[in-house]
Each structure stands twice: as structure tokens, then as C-alpha cells.
C-alpha positions as CSV (number, residue, x, y, z in Angstrom):
1,M,90.2,288.5,-4.4
2,K,94.0,288.1,-3.8
3,K,93.2,287.0,-0.3
4,L,90.8,284.4,-1.6
5,F,93.4,283.0,-4.0
6,L,96.0,283.0,-1.2
7,L,93.7,281.0,1.1
8,A,92.8,278.5,-1.7
9,G,96.5,278.1,-2.3
10,I,97.3,277.4,1.3
11,A,94.4,274.9,1.5
12,L,95.6,273.0,-1.6
13,M,99.2,272.9,-0.2
14,S,97.9,271.5,3.1
15,L,96.0,268.8,1.3
16,S,99.1,267.9,-0.7
17,V,101.3,267.7,2.4
18,N,98.8,265.5,4.2
19,A,98.5,263.2,1.2
20,Q,102.3,262.9,0.8
21,E,102.8,262.2,4.5
22,K,100.1,259.5,4.3
23,T,101.6,257.8,1.3
24,K,105.2,258.0,2.6
25,S,104.3,256.1,5.8
26,G,102.1,253.7,4.0
27,L,98.5,252.9,4.9
28,Q,99.1,249.8,7.1
29,G,96.7,249.8,10.0
30,T,94.3,252.1,8.4
31,W,90.5,251.4,8.2
32,W,88.4,252.7,5.3
33,V,84.8,252.8,4.3
34,A,83.1,253.2,0.9
35,G,80.1,251.7,-0.9
36,Q,77.6,251.7,-3.6
37,V,74.1,253.3,-3.6
38,S,71.8,253.4,-6.6
39,F,68.1,253.9,-7.4
40,T,66.3,253.4,-10.7
41,S,62.7,254.1,-11.5
42,E,61.1,253.6,-15.0
43,K,57.5,254.3,-15.9
44,T,55.6,253.5,-19.1
45,G,52.0,254.5,-19.0
46,D,50.7,253.1,-15.7
47,A,53.3,250.3,-15.6
48,K,56.3,251.1,-13.3
49,S,59.6,249.4,-12.4
50,D,61.8,250.3,-9.4
51,S,65.1,248.9,-8.3
52,N,67.7,250.0,-5.7
53,M,70.9,248.8,-4.3
54,I,72.7,249.6,-1.0
55,L,76.1,248.1,-0.5
56,P,78.3,249.6,2.2
57,I,82.0,248.4,2.1
58,V,84.5,248.3,5.1
59,G,88.2,247.5,4.7
60,Y,91.5,247.4,6.5
61,F,95.1,247.9,5.2
62,V,96.9,244.7,6.3
63,G,100.1,246.1,4.7
64,P,101.5,249.4,3.5
65,A,100.0,248.8,0.1
66,T,97.6,245.9,0.6
67,T,94.0,246.0,1.8
68,V,91.2,243.6,2.3
69,G,87.5,244.5,2.7
70,V,83.9,243.2,2.5
71,G,80.7,244.7,1.3
72,V,77.3,243.5,2.7
73,G,74.2,244.9,1.2
74,N,70.9,244.4,-0.6
75,I,69.4,244.7,-4.1
76,A,65.6,245.1,-4.4
77,S,63.4,245.4,-7.5
78,K,59.7,245.6,-8.1
79,T,57.5,245.8,-11.2
80,V,53.8,246.7,-11.4
81,D,51.9,246.4,-14.6
82,G,49.4,248.9,-16.1
83,T,46.5,247.4,-14.1
84,G,48.3,247.8,-10.8
85,V,49.2,244.1,-10.4
86,T,52.6,243.4,-9.0
87,T,54.3,241.0,-11.5
88,S,57.7,240.9,-9.9
89,D,59.1,241.6,-6.5
90,S,62.6,240.4,-5.6
91,N,65.0,240.9,-2.9
92,T,68.7,239.9,-3.1
93,F,71.3,239.7,-0.3
94,V,74.9,240.5,-1.4
95,V,78.2,239.7,0.2
96,K,81.3,241.0,-1.6
97,P,84.8,240.2,-0.1
98,L,87.7,241.8,-1.9
99,V,91.4,242.4,-1.8
100,R,93.5,245.2,-3.4
101,K,97.1,245.7,-4.1
102,Y,98.4,249.3,-4.6
103,W,101.4,250.6,-6.6
104,N,102.4,254.3,-6.2
105,I,102.7,256.3,-9.3
106,K,103.7,259.7,-7.9
107,G,102.8,261.5,-4.7
108,G,99.2,260.6,-3.7
109,L,98.4,258.9,-7.0
110,F,98.1,255.1,-7.0
111,F,97.3,252.4,-9.4
112,Y,95.7,249.2,-8.0
113,G,94.4,245.8,-8.9
114,Q,91.3,244.5,-7.2
115,A,89.9,240.9,-7.0
116,A,86.4,240.5,-5.6
117,V,84.1,237.5,-5.1
118,P,80.5,238.7,-4.9
119,V,78.0,236.2,-3.7
120,M,74.3,236.9,-4.1
121,M,71.2,235.1,-2.8
122,G,67.8,236.2,-3.8
123,K,64.1,235.4,-3.7
124,N,61.1,236.4,-5.9
125,K,58.2,237.1,-3.5
126,I,55.6,236.6,-6.3
127,S,56.7,233.2,-7.7
128,D,58.5,232.1,-4.5
129,G,61.5,231.2,-6.7
130,K,65.1,231.5,-5.5
131,T,68.3,232.6,-7.1
132,S,72.0,232.3,-6.2
133,S,75.2,233.3,-7.8
134,V,79.0,233.5,-7.1
135,S,81.6,235.1,-9.4
136,L,85.1,236.3,-9.6
137,E,85.8,239.9,-10.7
138,L,89.1,241.6,-11.6
139,S,89.2,245.4,-11.7
140,P,92.1,247.7,-12.2
141,G,91.8,251.3,-11.0
142,F,93.4,254.6,-9.9
143,D,93.2,256.0,-6.4
144,Y,94.2,259.5,-5.4
145,V,94.9,260.3,-1.7
146,V,93.4,263.8,-1.3
147,N,94.2,264.1,2.4
148,K,94.7,261.9,5.5
149,W,90.9,261.0,5.6
150,M,89.7,260.8,2.0
151,T,90.7,259.4,-1.4
152,V,89.0,259.6,-4.9
153,E,89.1,256.5,-7.0
154,T,88.0,255.1,-10.3
155,S,87.9,251.5,-11.6
156,F,86.8,249.3,-14.4
157,T,86.0,245.6,-14.4
158,I,87.9,243.8,-17.1
159,F,87.2,240.2,-16.2
160,N,84.3,238.3,-14.7
161,V,83.6,234.6,-14.4
162,G,80.9,232.9,-12.3
163,S,77.8,230.7,-12.1
164,S,74.2,231.4,-11.2
165,T,71.3,229.1,-10.3
166,E,67.6,229.7,-10.5
167,T,65.3,227.4,-8.4
168,P,61.6,227.8,-9.1
169,A,59.0,226.9,-6.6
170,V,57.8,224.2,-9.0
171,G,60.0,222.5,-11.6
172,D,63.7,221.9,-12.2
173,K,66.4,224.4,-11.3
174,T,68.6,226.0,-14.0
175,T,72.3,226.6,-13.6
176,S,74.3,228.8,-16.0
177,F,77.9,229.7,-16.4
178,E,79.2,233.0,-17.6
179,F,82.7,234.3,-18.7
180,N,83.4,237.9,-19.7
181,A,86.8,239.4,-20.6
182,N,86.7,243.0,-21.6
183,P,90.2,244.6,-21.6
184,M,89.5,247.0,-24.4
185,N,85.8,248.0,-23.7
186,S,84.7,247.3,-27.3
187,V,81.4,248.7,-28.5
188,A,79.7,245.3,-28.6
189,D,80.0,244.8,-24.9
190,R,80.3,248.4,-23.5
191,A,77.7,247.7,-20.9
192,F,80.0,245.2,-19.1
193,G,82.4,246.6,-16.5
194,G,81.2,250.2,-16.6
195,L,83.6,252.9,-15.3
196,Q,82.9,253.6,-11.6
197,I,84.0,256.8,-9.8
198,G,83.7,257.3,-6.0
199,V,85.3,258.3,-2.8
200,K,86.8,256.3,0.1
201,F,87.1,257.6,3.7
202,L,90.1,256.7,5.8
203,F,90.2,256.5,9.6
């Protein structure tokens, strides 16, 4: 048991040393990959709704504490009613460029601010209608450098502004504008800007 604790201690010290070496020299010139993957399925009787999202993100540190990146992915959803008829089947293409600025707190722990501009273009295969949207998101977060190839991060969207357009196959298009500011995460709008936790790989 003592040997096990000793090995665990050595491993933790090694991780800490690697993280400190990485943060001392800065991350300029480092590539990183991250992303979002989700799948939701809901069934009520014979009716069923499925949705999924795949959004890989690749970035590059252009300075010791500044990185730019872009995510390119897809969101798909489908709804089938109780009689087996597909009532909704949509596919949305997503492009999400972003920029981050980091400030070191201590050791491998960083605070960052992120600005992202997600652009989405979708189509409903049933109605043949199209949708498009563009928005600006501001998200603060914390990032901990575990070792020279991985970090653990968490973030929360506090501001979002953008516009979206729905263009049906027949009829007039509808354009809407949205503004959300949520610095305190109040009960009334808790669904906006949900906390996200993930890992980022460096290379």
C-alpha cells in the first residue's frame, strides 16, 4: 500500500512539474483540439424525438496567452409521431470561430475570457424550409493545465446577442433578434448559458 501511495505521489509531482514548465514558457505555437458531442432521445408512447450534435474544435496559440480556434460541425434532429409519421427532420451546419485571452492565477490554473461567433445554416427536410442565424457569445472560464498535453476547463456563457431567419418553402420569411445577458445566472433564466466542463488536448 505504501508503494502505491509513493507511485501516486510521484505521478502527481510529475504532472505538476510538466504543467508548470508549460505555463512558464507560455503556450505560443501550441495546437489544441476540443469539441462538443451530445445525443438526446425522448419517447412518449409511440412518439419519439432524437437530436444530436457533433462539433469538433481546433485552435492555435498565436501568443503566450492568446488563442484562436474554429469549430465545424452538425446538429440533427428528428421527430416521429405516434403513428410512425416523421413530422420534423432537420439538419444544421455550424461554424464557430472563437478567440480566447488567458490570465494566469497560479501554477497551471488560468482564468480566460472567450468571444465566439457561431453561424448556423439549417434545413427542414419535411417542409423544405431553411433557417440561418449568427450571434456573438461572451464566456468566461477557468482552465487548468494538467500536463503538457491536456487541460481541464469549465466555462459559462454570460452574454449572447444575435439574429435568426426562417425562410419557409412558401410564404414570407421571418427574422428575429435576441439579446441575453446573464451575469448572475438567476432562477428565471437558468437554462441560458449552462455551465460546461470538458478537456482540451495540446500538441
